[in-house]
C-alpha positions as CSV (number, residue, x, y, z in Angstrom):
1,M,-0.1,-40.8,27.2
2,S,3.6,-41.8,27.8
3,T,5.1,-41.6,24.3
4,T,8.6,-40.1,24.7
5,I,10.0,-37.7,22.2
6,A,13.4,-36.8,23.6
7,V,16.1,-39.3,24.4
8,G,19.6,-38.4,25.3
9,N,22.5,-39.5,27.5
10,G,21.8,-38.2,30.9
11,L,18.8,-36.2,29.8
12,R,15.3,-36.7,31.3
13,Q,12.8,-38.0,28.8
14,E,9.8,-35.8,28.2
15,T,6.3,-37.1,27.6
16,F,4.2,-36.0,24.7
17,W,2.0,-33.8,26.9
18,E,5.0,-32.2,28.5
19,A,6.5,-31.3,25.1
20,L,3.2,-30.1,23.9
21,D,2.8,-27.8,26.9
22,K,6.4,-26.5,26.3
23,E,5.6,-25.7,22.6
24,L,2.4,-23.9,23.6
25,W,4.3,-21.9,26.2
26,I,6.9,-20.9,23.5
27,K,4.2,-19.9,21.0
28,R,2.4,-17.9,23.7
29,T,5.6,-16.1,24.5
30,L,6.3,-15.4,20.8
31,I,2.7,-14.1,20.2
32,L,3.2,-11.8,23.3
33,L,6.4,-10.5,21.7
34,V,4.5,-9.8,18.5
35,C,1.9,-7.9,20.5
36,A,4.5,-6.0,22.4
37,W,6.3,-5.1,19.1
38,L,3.1,-3.8,17.6
39,L,2.3,-1.9,20.7
40,V,5.6,-0.1,20.6
41,V,5.7,0.7,16.9
42,V,2.0,1.4,16.4
43,V,-0.1,2.0,19.5
44,L,2.3,4.1,21.6
45,P,3.3,6.5,18.8
46,L,-0.4,7.0,18.0
47,F,-1.0,7.7,21.7
48,Q,1.8,10.3,21.6
49,L,0.2,11.9,18.5
50,F,-3.2,12.2,20.1
51,S,-1.7,13.6,23.3
52,K,0.2,16.3,21.4
53,S,-3.1,17.4,19.8
54,V,-4.7,18.0,23.2
55,T,-1.8,19.5,25.2
56,D,0.2,22.7,25.0
57,A,4.0,23.0,24.6
58,D,4.5,22.3,28.3
59,G,2.4,19.2,28.3
60,R,-0.6,20.7,30.0
61,F,-4.0,19.2,29.0
62,L,-6.1,21.6,26.9
63,G,-8.9,19.4,25.7
64,L,-10.3,20.3,22.3
65,V,-8.8,23.8,22.2
66,H,-6.6,23.1,19.2
67,Y,-9.4,21.4,17.3
68,I,-11.7,24.4,17.9
69,T,-8.9,26.6,16.6
70,Y,-8.5,24.4,13.5
71,F,-12.2,24.4,12.6
72,K,-12.5,28.2,13.2
73,T,-9.6,28.9,10.8
74,P,-11.2,28.7,7.3
75,S,-7.8,28.3,5.5
76,L,-7.3,25.1,7.5
77,S,-10.8,23.7,7.9
78,N,-11.5,24.1,4.1
79,S,-8.8,21.5,3.5
80,L,-11.2,18.8,5.0
81,Y,-13.9,19.7,2.5
82,N,-11.3,19.8,-0.3
83,S,-9.9,16.4,0.6
84,L,-13.4,14.9,0.7
85,F,-14.3,16.4,-2.6
86,V,-11.2,15.2,-4.3
87,S,-11.4,11.7,-2.8
88,L,-15.0,11.2,-3.6
89,T,-14.6,12.4,-7.2
90,T,-11.5,10.3,-7.6
91,T,-13.3,7.2,-6.3
92,F,-16.2,7.6,-8.6
93,I,-14.0,8.0,-11.7
94,A,-11.6,5.3,-10.7
95,V,-14.3,2.7,-10.1
96,L,-16.3,3.8,-13.1
97,L,-13.2,3.1,-15.3
98,G,-12.0,0.1,-13.3
99,F,-15.2,-1.9,-13.6
100,P,-15.4,-2.2,-17.4
101,F,-11.6,-2.7,-17.5
102,A,-11.8,-5.6,-15.0
103,Y,-14.9,-6.9,-16.8
104,A,-13.0,-7.0,-20.1
105,L,-10.2,-9.0,-18.4
106,T,-12.5,-11.5,-16.8
107,R,-15.7,-11.7,-18.8
108,T,-14.6,-11.3,-22.5
109,T,-12.5,-13.2,-24.9
110,I,-10.4,-10.3,-26.1
111,A,-6.7,-10.9,-27.0
112,G,-3.8,-9.5,-25.1
113,K,-5.3,-9.7,-21.6
114,G,-1.8,-10.2,-20.0
115,F,-0.5,-7.1,-21.7
116,F,-3.5,-5.0,-20.7
117,R,-3.2,-6.2,-17.1
118,A,0.5,-5.5,-17.0
119,I,0.2,-1.9,-18.3
120,S,-2.7,-1.1,-16.0
121,M,-0.6,-2.2,-13.0
122,M,2.3,0.2,-13.8
123,P,1.1,3.0,-11.5
124,L,1.7,0.7,-8.6
125,F,5.5,0.8,-9.2
126,A,5.9,4.5,-9.5
127,P,5.9,7.2,-6.8
128,T,2.7,9.3,-6.9
129,L,5.0,12.3,-7.3
130,L,5.7,11.0,-10.8
131,N,2.0,11.2,-11.7
132,G,2.0,14.9,-10.9
133,I,5.3,15.5,-12.7
134,A,4.0,13.7,-15.8
135,L,0.9,15.9,-15.7
136,V,3.0,19.0,-15.5
137,Y,4.8,18.0,-18.7
138,L,1.5,17.2,-20.4
139,F,-0.9,19.9,-19.1
140,G,1.3,22.4,-17.3
141,R,1.9,26.0,-18.7
142,K,4.7,24.6,-21.0
143,G,3.0,21.2,-21.3
144,L,3.0,19.0,-24.4
145,I,-0.8,19.2,-24.8
146,T,-1.1,22.8,-23.5
147,L,1.3,23.9,-26.3
148,G,-0.4,21.7,-28.9
149,F,2.6,19.4,-29.4
150,F,5.0,22.3,-29.6
151,G,2.7,24.3,-31.9
152,A,1.7,21.5,-34.3
153,L,-1.9,21.5,-33.0
154,P,-4.2,23.9,-31.1
155,G,-3.3,23.8,-27.4
156,I,-5.7,22.8,-24.6
157,D,-5.4,24.3,-21.1
158,I,-7.2,22.3,-18.4
159,N,-6.2,24.6,-15.5
160,L,-4.0,21.8,-14.1
161,Y,-2.9,23.2,-10.8
162,G,-5.7,22.6,-8.3
163,P,-8.5,20.0,-8.0
164,V,-8.3,19.0,-11.7
165,G,-4.6,18.0,-11.5
166,I,-5.0,16.2,-8.1
167,I,-8.0,14.2,-9.3
168,I,-6.3,13.1,-12.5
169,S,-3.2,12.0,-10.6
170,E,-5.3,10.2,-8.0
171,V,-7.4,8.4,-10.6
172,L,-4.2,7.1,-12.2
173,F,-3.0,6.1,-8.7
174,T,-6.2,4.3,-7.6
175,F,-7.2,2.8,-10.9
176,P,-5.0,-0.4,-10.6
177,Q,-6.4,-1.0,-7.1
178,A,-9.9,-0.9,-8.4
179,V,-9.1,-3.2,-11.2
180,L,-7.4,-5.8,-8.9
181,I,-10.4,-5.9,-6.4
182,L,-13.1,-5.9,-9.1
183,S,-11.3,-8.6,-11.2
184,I,-11.3,-10.9,-8.2
185,A,-15.0,-10.2,-7.5
186,L,-15.9,-10.8,-11.1
187,T,-13.9,-14.0,-11.2
188,M,-15.7,-15.5,-8.2
189,T,-19.2,-15.3,-9.8
190,D,-21.2,-18.5,-10.0
191,A,-21.9,-19.5,-13.7
192,R,-25.1,-21.3,-12.6
193,L,-26.8,-18.0,-11.9
194,Y,-26.3,-16.9,-15.5
195,E,-27.6,-20.3,-16.8
196,A,-30.7,-19.8,-14.7
197,A,-31.2,-16.2,-16.0
198,E,-30.8,-17.4,-19.6
199,S,-33.3,-20.2,-19.1
200,L,-35.8,-17.8,-17.7
201,G,-35.5,-15.6,-20.8
202,A,-33.7,-12.6,-19.2
203,G,-31.9,-10.3,-21.6
204,K,-28.3,-9.2,-21.3
205,V,-29.2,-5.8,-19.7
206,R,-31.5,-7.4,-17.1
207,T,-29.0,-10.1,-16.4
208,F,-26.4,-7.5,-15.8
209,F,-28.5,-5.6,-13.2
210,T,-30.0,-8.6,-11.5
211,V,-27.1,-11.1,-11.5
212,T,-23.8,-9.4,-12.3
213,L,-24.0,-6.3,-10.1
214,P,-25.5,-8.1,-7.1
215,G,-22.9,-10.7,-7.4
216,V,-20.0,-8.3,-7.2
217,R,-21.6,-5.7,-4.8
218,Y,-19.2,-6.5,-2.0
219,G,-16.2,-6.3,-4.2
220,L,-17.6,-3.0,-5.7
221,L,-18.0,-1.5,-2.2
222,S,-14.5,-2.7,-1.2
223,A,-13.1,-1.0,-4.3
224,V,-14.9,2.2,-3.4
225,F,-13.5,2.3,0.2
226,V,-10.0,1.3,-0.8
227,C,-9.9,4.0,-3.6
228,F,-11.3,6.6,-1.2
229,I,-8.7,5.8,1.5
230,L,-5.8,5.9,-1.0
231,A,-6.9,9.2,-2.5
232,F,-7.8,10.8,0.8
233,T,-4.4,10.1,2.3
234,D,-2.0,10.5,-0.7
235,F,0.6,13.2,-0.4
236,G,2.8,13.0,-3.4
237,A,0.7,14.0,-6.4
238,P,-1.2,16.9,-4.5
239,K,2.2,18.3,-3.5
240,V,3.2,18.6,-7.2
241,V,0.0,19.8,-8.8
242,G,-2.1,21.0,-5.9
243,G,-1.1,24.6,-6.3
244,N,-3.0,26.8,-3.7
245,Y,-5.7,24.1,-3.4
246,N,-5.0,22.8,0.1
247,I,-5.9,19.3,1.3
248,L,-5.3,17.6,4.6
249,A,-2.2,15.7,3.5
250,T,-0.4,18.7,2.2
251,D,-1.5,20.8,5.2
252,I,0.3,18.4,7.6
253,Y,3.5,18.8,5.6
254,K,3.1,22.6,5.5
255,Q,2.4,22.8,9.3
256,V,5.3,20.5,10.2
257,I,8.0,21.4,7.6
258,G,6.9,24.9,6.6
259,Q,5.8,26.4,9.9
260,Q,7.4,24.0,12.4
261,N,3.9,23.9,14.1
262,F,4.0,20.3,15.3
263,T,0.9,20.7,17.5
264,M,-1.3,21.8,14.6
265,G,0.3,19.1,12.5
266,A,-0.9,16.6,15.1
267,V,-4.4,18.1,15.0
268,V,-4.6,17.8,11.2
269,S,-3.2,14.3,11.4
270,V,-6.0,13.2,13.7
271,V,-8.6,14.9,11.4
272,L,-7.1,13.0,8.5
273,L,-7.2,9.8,10.5
274,F,-10.9,9.7,11.4
275,P,-12.5,9.4,7.9
276,T,-9.8,6.9,7.0
277,V,-10.6,4.7,10.1
278,I,-14.3,4.9,9.4
279,A,-13.8,3.8,5.7
280,F,-11.4,1.1,6.9
281,I,-13.9,-0.3,9.4
282,V,-16.7,-0.4,6.8
283,D,-14.4,-2.0,4.3
284,R,-13.5,-4.8,6.8
285,L,-17.2,-5.4,7.4
286,V,-17.9,-5.6,3.7
287,Q,-15.0,-8.1,3.1
288,R,-16.4,-10.4,5.8
289,K,-19.7,-10.5,4.0
290,Q,-18.0,-11.0,0.7
291,V,-16.3,-14.2,1.9
292,S,-19.6,-15.6,3.1
293,T,-21.2,-15.4,-0.3
294,V,-18.8,-17.9,-1.9
295,A,-20.6,-21.3,-2.2
296,A,-18.8,-24.6,-2.1
297,K,-20.6,-25.8,-5.3
298,S,-20.0,-22.7,-7.3
299,V,-19.2,-23.2,-11.0
300,P,-16.6,-20.9,-12.6
301,L,-18.0,-18.7,-15.4
302,T,-16.2,-19.3,-18.8
303,P,-16.4,-16.3,-21.1
304,Q,-18.0,-16.9,-24.5
305,P,-17.0,-15.1,-27.7
306,H,-19.3,-12.1,-28.7
307,A,-17.9,-10.1,-31.6
308,L,-19.5,-6.7,-31.0
309,R,-19.0,-6.8,-27.2
310,D,-15.4,-7.9,-27.5
311,R,-14.6,-5.2,-30.0
312,L,-16.0,-2.5,-27.8
313,Y,-14.1,-3.7,-24.7
314,M,-10.9,-4.1,-26.8
315,G,-11.3,-0.5,-27.9
316,F,-11.9,0.6,-24.3
317,C,-8.8,-1.3,-22.9
318,C,-6.6,0.1,-25.7
319,L,-7.7,3.6,-24.9
320,V,-7.0,3.2,-21.2
321,V,-3.6,1.5,-21.8
322,L,-2.7,4.2,-24.3
323,M,-3.4,6.9,-21.7
324,I,-1.4,5.1,-19.0
325,S,1.5,4.5,-21.3
326,G,1.3,8.1,-22.5
327,F,1.8,9.3,-18.9
328,Y,5.0,7.4,-18.3
329,L,6.4,7.6,-21.8
330,T,6.0,11.4,-21.5
331,A,7.9,11.3,-18.2
332,V,10.7,9.2,-19.7
333,Y,10.9,11.6,-22.7
334,A,10.9,14.7,-20.5
335,S,13.7,13.3,-18.3
336,L,15.9,13.0,-21.5
337,V,15.1,16.4,-23.0
338,K,17.9,19.0,-22.5
339,I,15.7,22.1,-21.9
340,W,11.9,21.6,-22.1
341,P,10.3,22.9,-24.4
342,Y,13.1,24.9,-26.1
343,T,16.0,22.5,-26.7
344,L,14.5,19.0,-27.4
345,T,17.9,17.3,-27.8
346,L,17.9,13.9,-26.1
347,G,20.5,12.9,-23.6
348,F,21.2,11.9,-20.0
349,W,22.0,15.4,-18.6
350,H,19.3,15.3,-15.9
351,Y,20.5,11.8,-14.7
352,N,23.7,13.4,-13.5
353,F,21.9,15.2,-10.7
354,T,24.8,17.7,-10.4
355,G,23.8,20.9,-8.6
356,T,20.4,19.6,-7.5
357,G,19.1,19.1,-4.0
358,G,18.2,15.8,-2.6
359,G,21.3,13.7,-2.7
360,G,21.4,12.3,-6.3
361,Y,22.6,8.8,-6.6
362,G,23.5,8.6,-3.0
363,A,19.8,9.0,-2.2
364,F,18.9,6.5,-4.8
365,F,21.2,3.8,-3.4
366,N,20.1,4.6,0.1
367,S,16.5,3.9,-1.0
368,I,17.6,0.6,-2.5
369,R,19.4,-0.3,0.8
370,M,16.4,0.8,2.9
371,S,14.0,-1.2,0.6
372,L,16.1,-4.3,0.9
373,Y,16.2,-4.1,4.7
374,S,12.4,-3.5,4.7
375,A,11.8,-6.4,2.4
376,V,14.0,-8.9,4.4
377,F,13.1,-7.9,7.9
378,G,9.5,-7.1,7.1
379,T,8.9,-10.4,5.3
380,A,10.4,-12.4,8.2
381,I,8.4,-10.5,10.9
382,T,5.2,-10.6,8.9
383,F,5.3,-14.3,8.0
384,C,6.3,-15.4,11.5
385,A,3.6,-13.2,13.1
386,A,1.0,-14.6,10.7
387,Y,2.1,-18.2,11.3
388,L,1.9,-17.8,15.1
389,I,-1.6,-16.2,15.0
390,E,-3.0,-18.5,12.3
391,K,-1.5,-21.9,13.2
392,T,-1.5,-21.7,17.0
393,R,-4.3,-23.6,18.7
394,Q,-6.0,-22.3,21.9
395,M,-5.1,-18.8,23.2
396,N,-8.0,-17.3,21.2
397,S,-8.1,-14.0,23.1
398,L,-4.4,-13.4,22.7
399,R,-4.5,-14.3,19.1
400,Q,-7.5,-12.1,18.4
401,T,-5.7,-9.2,20.1
402,A,-2.6,-9.8,18.0
403,Y,-4.7,-10.0,14.8
404,F,-6.4,-6.7,15.6
405,L,-3.0,-5.0,16.2
406,A,-1.7,-6.5,13.0
407,I,-4.4,-5.0,10.8
408,L,-4.5,-1.7,12.6
409,P,-1.7,-0.1,10.4
410,L,-3.9,-0.6,7.4
411,A,-6.0,2.4,8.5
412,L,-3.0,4.7,9.2
413,P,-1.8,7.1,6.5
414,G,1.9,7.3,6.0
415,L,2.1,11.0,7.1
416,V,0.4,10.1,10.4
417,I,2.9,7.3,11.0
418,G,5.8,9.6,10.2
419,L,4.6,12.4,12.5
420,A,3.7,10.0,15.3
421,Y,7.2,8.6,15.1
422,I,8.7,12.1,15.5
423,F,6.7,12.6,18.7
424,F,7.5,9.1,20.1
425,F,11.1,8.2,19.0
426,N,12.5,11.8,19.2
427,S,11.4,12.2,22.8
428,T,14.1,11.6,25.4
429,G,11.5,10.5,27.9
430,W,8.2,11.3,29.6
431,N,7.1,12.8,32.9
432,L,4.5,10.7,34.6
433,G,3.3,12.2,37.9
434,G,6.7,13.9,38.5
435,L,8.6,10.7,37.6
436,F,10.8,11.0,34.5
437,I,10.9,7.8,32.4
438,P,13.7,7.8,29.8
439,N,12.9,6.6,26.3
440,P,15.1,3.6,25.6
441,L,14.3,3.8,21.8
442,N,15.5,7.4,21.3
443,F,18.8,6.2,19.8
444,I,17.1,4.9,16.6
445,Y,15.8,8.4,15.7
446,A,17.3,9.9,12.5
447,S,18.8,6.5,11.6
448,M,18.2,3.9,8.9
449,S,16.5,1.8,11.5
450,I,13.5,4.1,12.0
451,L,13.1,4.4,8.2
452,V,12.9,0.6,7.9
453,I,10.6,0.3,10.9
454,S,8.2,3.0,9.5
455,N,8.1,1.1,6.1
456,I,7.4,-2.2,7.8
457,V,4.6,-0.7,9.9
458,H,3.2,1.2,6.9
459,F,2.9,-1.9,4.7
460,F,2.6,-4.5,7.4
461,S,-1.2,-5.1,7.3
462,V,-1.5,-5.9,3.6
463,S,1.5,-8.3,3.8
464,F,0.1,-9.9,7.0
465,L,-3.2,-10.5,5.2
466,T,-1.4,-12.0,2.2
467,A,0.6,-14.4,4.5
468,T,-2.6,-15.3,6.5
469,T,-4.4,-16.1,3.2
470,A,-1.5,-18.4,2.1
471,L,-1.4,-20.1,5.5
472,K,-5.2,-20.7,5.5
473,Q,-4.7,-22.9,2.4
474,L,-2.6,-25.3,4.4
475,D,-4.6,-28.0,6.3
476,R,-4.2,-27.8,10.1
477,E,-3.5,-31.6,10.0
478,F,0.2,-30.7,9.2
479,E,0.5,-29.2,12.7
480,T,-1.6,-31.8,14.3
481,V,0.4,-34.7,12.9
482,S,3.7,-33.0,13.7
483,E,2.6,-32.5,17.3
484,S,1.4,-36.1,17.7
485,M,4.8,-37.3,16.4
486,G,6.7,-35.0,18.7
487,V,8.2,-32.9,15.8
488,P,9.0,-29.3,17.0
489,F,6.9,-26.7,15.3
490,T,10.1,-24.9,14.2
491,K,11.0,-28.0,12.0
492,T,7.5,-28.1,10.6
493,L,7.7,-24.4,9.8
494,S,11.0,-24.7,8.0
495,R,10.5,-28.0,6.2
496,V,6.8,-27.9,5.3
497,T,5.1,-24.5,5.8
498,V,7.8,-22.2,4.3
499,P,8.5,-24.3,1.1
500,V,4.7,-24.5,0.4
501,C,4.3,-20.7,1.0
502,I,7.4,-19.6,-1.0
503,P,5.3,-17.8,-3.7
504,A,3.5,-15.8,-1.0
505,I,6.7,-15.1,0.9
506,L,8.4,-13.8,-2.3
507,E,5.3,-11.7,-3.0
508,I,5.4,-10.1,0.4
509,G,9.1,-9.3,0.0
510,M,8.5,-7.8,-3.4
511,Y,5.6,-5.7,-2.0
512,Y,7.8,-4.3,0.8
513,F,10.6,-3.5,-1.6
514,V,8.5,-1.8,-4.3
515,N,6.4,0.3,-1.9
516,S,9.5,1.3,0.2
517,M,11.2,2.6,-2.9
518,A,8.2,4.6,-4.0
519,T,6.8,5.9,-0.8
520,V,7.4,9.4,0.4
521,S,4.6,10.1,2.9
522,A,6.0,8.4,6.0
523,V,9.7,8.9,5.5
524,I,9.6,12.5,4.5
525,F,9.4,13.4,8.2
526,L,12.0,10.9,9.3
527,Y,14.9,11.0,6.9
528,S,18.1,12.9,8.0
529,A,20.6,14.9,6.0
530,D,23.0,12.0,6.4
531,I,20.5,9.5,4.9
532,P,18.8,11.2,1.9
533,L,16.2,9.0,0.0
534,A,15.2,8.9,-3.6
535,A,11.5,9.6,-3.3
536,V,12.2,12.5,-0.8
537,A,14.8,13.8,-3.3
538,V,12.1,14.0,-5.9
539,A,10.0,16.2,-3.6
540,N,13.0,18.4,-2.7
541,M,14.0,18.8,-6.4
542,D,10.4,19.7,-7.3
543,D,10.4,22.3,-4.5
544,A,13.6,23.8,-5.8
545,G,12.3,24.0,-9.4
546,D,14.5,21.2,-10.7
547,V,11.6,19.4,-12.3
548,A,13.6,17.5,-15.0
549,P,16.0,15.9,-12.5
550,A,13.0,15.1,-10.2
551,C,11.4,13.4,-13.2
552,A,14.7,11.5,-13.9
553,M,14.9,10.3,-10.3
554,S,11.2,9.2,-10.5
555,V,11.9,7.2,-13.7
556,L,14.9,5.5,-11.9
557,I,12.6,4.5,-9.1
558,L,10.0,3.2,-11.6
559,L,12.5,1.2,-13.6
560,T,14.0,-0.3,-10.4
561,N,10.6,-1.5,-9.2
562,L,9.8,-2.9,-12.6
563,A,13.1,-4.8,-12.6
564,V,12.3,-6.2,-9.2
565,R,8.8,-7.2,-10.3
566,I,10.2,-9.0,-13.4
567,A,12.9,-10.7,-11.2
568,Y,10.2,-11.8,-8.8
569,G,8.2,-13.4,-11.6
570,A,11.2,-15.3,-12.9
571,L,12.3,-16.4,-9.4
572,T,8.7,-17.5,-8.5
573,R,8.4,-19.7,-11.6
574,R,11.8,-21.3,-10.9
575,L,11.2,-22.0,-7.3
576,K,7.7,-23.4,-7.9
577,T,9.3,-26.1,-10.1
578,R,11.8,-26.9,-7.3
579,T,9.8,-26.6,-4.1
580,Q,6.2,-27.1,-5.3
581,A,6.5,-30.0,-7.7
582,W,3.6,-31.6,-5.7
583,S,1.2,-28.9,-6.8
584,L,2.1,-29.4,-10.5
585,Q,1.3,-33.1,-10.7
C-alpha cells in the first residue's frame, strides 16, 4: 500500500506501513517504560523487603531463621490469629449488613435511595483513625453511651479496647465496599429468571434461594474477599482502639517505630502479605467468572411495590444510616466540646492545634498538596498506562506482563509498601558480588516525591481497572480508522479518547485525592519532620493523648474529601453536557 501520510518541503514521504511500524515502535517503547516504572516502584522494593526478612544486619543469608523466631514468640505469632479472627468476623458482619442494604437500594421501591446511598458511602471519605476516635467518644471510659448520655440514662460498657472496638471500626470501614459490590451484582440480575420462577409457582423464599443468591454468588464472594483484605490490612482503627490486642498491622508499626527492629518488621510484613495475596488471587478468579455470567439478552429487573417489604427495608436502612450518621456527628460534636465530658461548651478551641504534636495546619495543607500531586500525576500515569495496554494491537506478551504489574499493587497493604520503600529508597546502594552499585533514586527519600509515589502505587490498581473499564467501552474501530487515515495515535487520544472518558478520568483523580488525604498506613513510615501530614498528625496526636485535636483534624480531612466529592459531581455533570453531548441525544 502506497498511501502517503506525511508531506513536507524537503521531507521524505512515509508510506502507511512505515508510519504504522513507527507508531507500533513508539507504543512498544512506552509500554516498556510503564513496565520499567512498575518494576522500580513495586517489584524491586518488594524484593528488598523479602531479602531483609531472610538476611542479617550485614546482609548474610539466614534463610527462615527470622520466621522461626517469629512463630516461636507467642506475643508475635498470636497477632496472626488475632488478625484472622478480627478480619473474618468483620467480613461476616459487613456482608451480612451490606447485602440487605444493597438489596433495598436495588430491589425495592423505597423513597430516599440517593440519601441512603450517600450516607452509607461516608466512611470512604474519612480516615479509619476517625472511626476509632468516634468509638472512644461513644463507648470509651468517658464515652457518651458509656456514661448514659452524661447521666441521663443507664450507661453501657462494651469493653471497647480490644477485638470489640476493632471489629466495630472495621465493619464501619468495610460496609460501603460491600454495599458497592453487592449493589452492582444485584443490578445485573436477569428479570427473565424471576418470571420463569413465578410461572412455575415458586414462592418468594424459594425464589430467593434458587434465583437471587445463585445470581449474585460471584459478587457475594467478591465482597467477602474485598472486606477481608481491607480489614486484615487496616492500621488506623486498630491503633486507636486496639489496646493490648495486637494484630499484624499494629505489630509492624511497633516493630519499626517503637523498637526500631526493621528486620522483624519485614518478617511481619511478609506474614501480613501472604493471606492478602491469596485472598486477592481468589477474588480475581471470582471476578472473571462473574463477567462470564452476563448474557447479551438479559432483561433488567424493575422493582415492583410491596408495602410490607418496603416498610421493613426502609426501617433497616434508616437504622443503618442513623448509626453511621451518629458516628460522625459524635466526632464533629466532640471536636467542638471544650473539655469532654466536663465542660460541654462548644467552640473551635481544638481546631487551633496550638501545643499539639503533628504539625497542625501545616500538616493539613501538606496533605492537600500531596493529594493534589497524587491526583494529577497518578491520573495521567494511570490513564496513559491503561490506554497503551488496552488499545495497542499485537505485543500480547508485553501487554499481559504490563497488566500483571499494574494490578499487583492491589494485593499490597499500605504498611508493606511503606516499609519496602524504606529499604529500597533509603539505601545508598547494593553490594553484588563485591561490586557496589549506587542507588540513583536515593535522593527522593524523605521528600514529597516519595510520598506521592507511594500514594500512586498504593491506589494504582483500582484506578487502572477503572480506566481499563472505561476504555473497553470504546470501539476499537476508532483506532483502526485513525491508523488507516494516517492520524497519529496521540491525536486520537487527545481528541477522541480523552473527551469520551472524561467522567472516568475525573473519577480517578477524585479517587487518588480522597484516598491520599485519608491514608495513614503507607505514609506513616515515609513522612519527614519537614513534611508533616494530616493523617499522620492524627495518629501522633492520639499517641500524645490529644484526642480532641486528633478528632478535629480528622473532621477537617472528612470535610475536605466531602467537598472534593461534591465538586467532582458538579464538574462531571457540567463537562458531560459539553464534551459528551453525543451520549445525551
